[in-house]
N, C-alpha and C positions, 0 to 999 in steps of 0.2 A: 750181846756185846758186854764184855766184862768191864768193870771199872778201870782196870789196868789198860785195856784196849782203848777206852774212851780217853784216858789221860794221855796215852801215847799219840792218839790221833790229834788231840788238841795241841800237844807239844809240837807236832809236825806242822800244823797249820800256823801256829805262832811263829815258828822259825821261818816258814815260807814268807809270810807277810812282813815280818820285821827285817828280813834280809833285803826286801825290795823297797821298803818305805821307812824313812827316819822319823817322821812326825805323824801326820794324820793318815790313817789307812781307810780307803773307801770301803763302805759296807759291802758293796757288790764283790769286791776282791775277797773279802772274808767269806762271804756266802759261797762263791764259786770254789774256793779252796776247800771249804767244808764238804761241799757236795762231791768233789773229786775224791777226797779221802774216804768219805762214807761209801762211795761207789766201790772202792777197792776193798773195803772191810766187810760191808754187809749191804747187799743190793736192796733188801727190803727197807732198811733204815734210810738208804739213799733215796728211794722213791718216796718214802714218807716225808723226808726233809724237803725234797724237791717239790712235792705237792704244795707245801706251805710257802717255800721260798719263791717259787715261780707262780704261785697263786693259781693252781689248776682249777678250772671252772667246770669241766665236764669229765665224764669217765673216759672219753677218748684221749684226754690229756694223759691219763695214767697209762692207757694202752700204748700210746705213742712212746712214752718214756721207757716202758718195759721192752718194747720192740727194739729201741735203740740199744738197750743192754744186751739183748739176745744177739743182735747183729754184731756187736763188739766182740762177742765170743767167737 
């Protein structure tokens, strides 16, 4: 992922969350928005972020997430 792509992704997430919230933005809203944008941009980056954000505990958690990506295609 290039620096430009990362900046564009962050700009989209900021726009999404600031359009919905005027003051405090719940952290889970930001996390879910980031995951969705990463999923569109780079599936590996998405799974890596999701593994930390969702606190994957076992390898089956990774397998399940990858399976969801494959099913979406």
